[in-house]
Structures are given as structure tokens and as C-alpha cells.
N, C-alpha and C positions, 0 to 999 in steps of 0.2 A: 437286416444290418443297419446300424445307426449311421447317418450321413455326418461326416465330420464338419464341424462349424468353420466358417470361412469369414474373413473380413477383407473386403476389396480395398485397394489403396490406389491412387491415381499416378500413372507412370507416362512419361514422355521422353523420348530419345531425342537429343539436340546436339548439333556440332558447334564448334567454336567460330564458324564462319557460315555465312549463308550466301550463295549455296555451299555446302560442305565439300571441302576439298583436302585430299591427303597429299602435301608436299613432301615426298621422300627425301630430299635434300635437308629438311628440317628448318630451313630458313623461315618458312611460315608455319608456326606451331600447329599441329592436328591433335584434336581431342574430341571425345565423344562424352557427352553427360547424361545420366539418368535424371531427370527431373521427376521429383517424388513428393507427394502430399497426401495427407489423410483425407477421407471422404467425410463430408459433413453430415451425409444421410445415412452411412452404413454404421457409425458408431459415435458416440458422443461421450466418451471417457474423458474426465477431467485431468487424467494424467497424461504424461508425455509417452509416447511410443519409441522404444529403443530397439533397433534392429542390428544384429550381426551380420556384416557382409559376407563372410566366408562361405563359399560354396553356393551362393545365390547369384542371381542376375546382376547383382552390384560388384561381384567378383568375375570379371570378364573371362580370364583364362578357364576359371571353372565352369562358367556358363556355357563356354564354347565346347569344353569337353563332355559336359553332361547333356548337351542338346537343348538347353534351355533357350540359347541363341543359336543362330546359325548365319554364317556369312555367304552370301549368294553373289556369284560372278554374273552381272547382268548381260555381259556380251556373249557368255556361253551358256547361260541359264543352268549353271551348275553349282552345288554346294561345295565350299571350300573347307576341307578338313585342316585342323590345326596340327602343324608337324610334329612328329615325335621330338622329344627334347634333345636328342643327338643330332637332329637334322636342322635344328633352328640356327638362325643366324648367330655366330659367335659372340656378338654383342648383346644377344637378347638375354634378359633376365626375367624370371617369372615374378610378376609384381603383385601377385595374390596378397591381400591384405593378412598380416600376421594375426595371430589370436591375441591381440591386445585391445585396449581401450581405443585405439585408433582405428580399429575396424567397426566401430559402432556407429550408426546413423541414428541421429535424434530427430524424431518428428513431433515438434511441439503441439500442445493441445489449443493454444491461443488462437483466437479468430482474427482475421484481417478482412473487413468488409464482409462478404458472404462466404469466404473460403478460408482455409488454413494456410499458413506460409508454405512455400515450395522450397525443399531443399535440392541443391544441385550436387550430384554425385560424380565426380571425374572417374572414368573407367580405365585410364592409362591405355587408351586405344593404340596411339602411335606405336609403343613398344610391342604390344601383343599382337597387332594385326600386321605390322611391317612383314614378317616373314610369309604372309599369307597372300599378299597382293602383287600385282604387277602394273608398272606404269601404262597409261593409256586405256585402262579398264575402268569400268563403273561397277560398283559393288553396293548390296544392301545387306545391313545387319538388321535381323528381324527375330521376333519371337515365334515359337512353334505353338504355344498354349498360353494360357493366364497363369501358369505355374511359375512363381517367383523363385522357388527352390530355397526358400528362407528356412534355415534348420533351427534358428534360436532367435527368439524376441521377447520382450517382456514389457511390462507397464512400468513407469517411474514417476514418482512424486515430483512436480515441478520444483519442489524445495530441494531436491536431492542434486548432488553434483554428479558429473560423469564418472567419477572415481567410487561413488557410492553403488554402481551397478555391478553385481556379483555375476560375472559371465560364466561361472561354475555352476550357477543354479539351474533347476529345471526350467525349460521354456514354457511359455504359454501353450496350451493345448489347441488354440483356434490357428488355423492356418491363414497366412497372408496370401492373397492372390492379386493379380492386376484386374483393374476395373473393366478391362476389354481383353480379348484373346489375342489381338494382332496389333503390334505396333513396330515401327521400323525407322531406319534412317539410311538414306542413299548418299553416297559420296563418290567423287571421281578422284582417281590416282594420277599424279603427275610426277615426272622425274624431279624437276625443279621449277619453281615459280620465279617468273622474272621479278626481281625487286625493283620497287619504283625509285626514280631519281628525286632528288630534292632541290626545291628552289629556296634561295636565301631571301628571308622576308625581314625587313627592318621597319620600325615603327618610330615615328617622330611626330612632334606637333609641327603643322605646316607653318611656315614662316610668315605668311602674310595671307588673309583672305578677307576681301571687301564684303562678303556676305555675313561674316560674322557680327558686325555691328547691328544688322537688321534682326538677326536671330536673338541677340541679346535684348534689343529693345522689345521684342515681343514677350520676353520672360521665358522662352523656351530653351534656351542654352545657357550654361554657365561655364562652358569651356572657353579658354582663351583663344582658341584656334581648332580647326579640324584636326583630324589625324591624317598624316601622310604615310602611305605604305609604299615602300620602295621593294621590288621583287626583281631578283636577279637570277638568270640561268647560268649556273657555273659549270654546267655540263658542256662536253665537246660536241653535243648533238642538239638540234632543235627539238623542243618539247611542245606538244599540243596538249592544252588542258580544257576541260569542260568547265565553264564559269558559272553555270546555273542549271536548275533543273535535276532530273533523274540521273544520277552519277554512274549507275550501271557497273558497280565494281563489287567485289567481294565484301560483304558486310560483317563486321564482327559481331559476335553473338551479343544480343541485348542492345545493340546500337539502334536508335530510331533513324530511319531514312531522313536526310536532311536535303530538300531541294532548294535551300536558300541560295541567292547569288554569293559566291565565294568572294575573298578579297581581290581575286584576279578579274572580277568583273568591273565594268565600267563604273557601276553604282553599287559598291559593296553593300550587303545588308549590315545593319549596324548590330545585329545579333551575333556577328562574328567577333564581337568584343565584348570584354567585361570592364565595368568601372568599379572598382573595390575601394571600400573604405578600409585603409589599413588598421584602424582601430577595432571595428566590429566585424571585418570580413563581409560585410553586406555588399552584395552585387546589385548595382542600380540598373542593369540591362537584363531583362528576362531572356531566359534561354528555352523558353517554351517551344515544344515542337511546332513546325510549320505543317499544317495539313493543307496541301494543295495538289491539284491534279499533276501527276508526273508523266501523264501520257502526251503531252504537246508534241505534235509532229507525228502522232500515230506510232509511237514507240522507236522512231527513227533518230539518228544522230543529226542534229540541225547544225549547219556551218555557222550561223549567227550566235550559237551558244558556245563556240570554241575560240580558243586563242592560241596563237603559235608565238613562242618566245625563242628568239634565235640564241646561239651560243653567247654568252657574256652580255647579252641584251638586258637593259634595265627597263622595266616598266613602272609607272607611278600612278598610284590610286589615291583618291581622297575619300574619306568617310566623315560625315558631319554627325557627331553624336550629340544627342540631347542630354541635358543635365538635370533632368526633373529630380526633384528630391535632394539635390546636393545643397550642402551649407557653404554660402559665400565665405571665403578665407580659409577654408579647410583643404588640405591636401588630400588628393586621391591618386589612384594608379589605374592606367589603362594597359590591358594586355589582349593578346590575340587568343580566342579559343581555338583549340586544335579542330581541325576538320579534314576530311578527305576528298579527293576529287578523281575523276576518271582522267587518264592521260595517255599519251602514245607518243613514241618517238617519231619525228618527222614533221612536215609542214601540212597545211591544210590541202595543198595541192597533192602532196603525197597521198593523203587520206583519200580525197575525193577524186582525183585524176582528171578533174575537168573543173576549171576555175568558175564555170557558170552553174555548177551543181550546188544546190542549196541544202540537200539532204541525202543520207545514205543509210543503208542498213548497218546495224552494229557490227563491228568486226567480229569474225567467227572465231571459235576455239574458247578455252576456259577464261572465265572473268579474271582480271588481274586485281592484285592488291592495290587500294587506293594510295594515290600520292598524298603523303601528310603535308598539309599547310600549316605550318607552325612558326613561331617566333619566340626567342627567348627575351625579347625586348620588353622592358616595362616603361611606359611613360608616365611620369610623375608631374601633376599639374595642380594648381591652386584655384579652387572654383571662384568664379567672378560674381560680382554683384548682378 
């Protein structure tokens, strides 16, 4: 008996936060994505690969019903079956992709470096999995084999448009399979994540600064004055924030960890800011990732890295931005790059319980969403000689 030919493709299952968490209230969106790309070693066809999602692992309801994927309750070590349609939540709708061009996935043939581009396919996990999970439990969505369940796929010339694909034509005879037999994603379910409070952040040029003359004389700065950051807690409770280092919060998918000193720190990192040329949109401050150790303190929460802001309290910080590359006499715009930070309601004494304590273990329980440090302010200045 002739063995059917197979083409392996690379797949990985990711969530929209790390670690992945399912907030049943919907305040924090929940989604699972299949990351998929073609193998550079298994095939080298110059055409694009087009896959129809219906009935495959890319179609989550069908994948669960067919046993291509299974949901495991890690607390009870049992597989969770998908409810019959009449037993599902009254708001549940089957979001299997319809038999249209929108159900197609295109995997390009072009190379990027040593690999091919990765496509991210959302599975509609919040809607499909909601009737199957309970708050307080941990689950794993996993494969049972390398079978992808793809019923139809074809090759397409790169010059063809999506509309040129005839989905009524016969599929390619070769089967598509996963490059590995087991892949999974675990997530925890909570009833409702606590939403972070917000601090009001205002930006302005400092009114006077004697160090500016020294900076200008060295040619290192063309700003008329440093940036003044005014941070106000408008909440009715004290808020403690982590000003630098490992932020230890839920991290949005694709976001690089940022251990830089935030604008709340005594000496904010200048890369919290952008200096933009409004004509060219060039940014004169690099936002390159900061690769430093985030394990200072042995993975503990350090008192010296925290700041408590009382209700209605204002704190003022100053950032000295260098103006390398700026043209004297030209106008530029300064803005704050959005960043997140770890936070907690209460004071340092509330957290540590002892005013002499300098460190503590991270609070137990699920990680929180980061507090956004954002400002709508844009400061316009004219570069000095």
C-alpha cells in the first residue's frame, strides 16, 4: 500500500497575554492564535500555499468536535467535551469560518532571513471555550496527533489575487501535517480581572534649569529646557507603582519586556520619550529594547523600586533629553511613549507590613494587567543653537 505524501508545516499556539489568562468578564480580551509558517526544508515551491480553514485545526469548533484538539482541565485531569448546541450558553454562536474566501489562509513563499513569514490565525477562543470552562481552574488546549484535518489546500501563483483561488476545484493530493505531534497552550480562568487605575500625567518644558547652559555649551543638547513630568493620583486610594526593573504583570502578546526606569522614577529613562520631526516623522530617540538582567533582588519585590502616590498627590519628575541630530531653529514635538508598570492599591507599609523590610515575595494570585503610563500631551519646542 502506497504511503500518502505529506508536507509538514510549523505551528505554535499562543495567547494574547503572557501568561495566558481567560477573563470571563470580557474586560481583558482573551484569544488564542495559531502561528503557522511553511518549512524551508520540507518544500521549496515558488508558489504561495493557500489553506481552507473549515474542518481543520484552524477551525476551533470543528477541531474540538473531531478530536483534532482537546481541552484538558488541569485541576481534575479530565478532558472537557464541547456541549451539545442546545446546552450551550444562549449567547453562544458557532463561529466556524464560512465557506468563503475569508476562510482561506495564505502562506507566502517569500523568505525573511532564514525562514518564511509567520501567519497568525485567531481561533475565536473566547466564544468557543466559554461554555466549557469554570473560573478558578487551569486548562490546556492541546493536539492529539500531527493531523491538521486540512480538507482542502492548493498552490497559488504570487501574481494571483485571493479572488483568483477556485475553492470548488480539487485539492492537492499531498496531506499537510504538523512538524511535531504535540503542541499546546495552558491558561487560567478568572471571573473578572481587576482593571488598573490610571495616573494623570502632564508634560511641559521646565520653567528654569541652571544645568541647561552647561549642556548647551557642550553641544549635547539643543532643547531650551528639560521636560517636566507632573504625575497625579486622581483615585480615592493610595497607589503603589514599581518604578524600574521587572514589572511582573500580564504581558501583551508580542510585547518585549521593558525593565527601563519609568517616568515615575526619580531619574526617568530618556527612552520613555519621543522627539519627532513633524515634517518627516523621524524619531530622534531610539526605542531599541533594553536587555539587562531583571533578576535583581533574587526575583523579589524591592522596596527601593516602589513609589506610593497618595490620593490627589502630585509628584514632579524631570527628564533631560539630548538633542543630537536636531536642526537649530526648527520645531520638534516631544511626547510620552506608552508603557505599563506593576501596581497595587495601598501604601508600602500595607505591602511590606514592616517599615524596616526592604524586600518581599511577589504577591500571590494571578498577575494583574499593567497600569498604563500614558499622556496625551505633546510639547512643541524650537531647537537651540
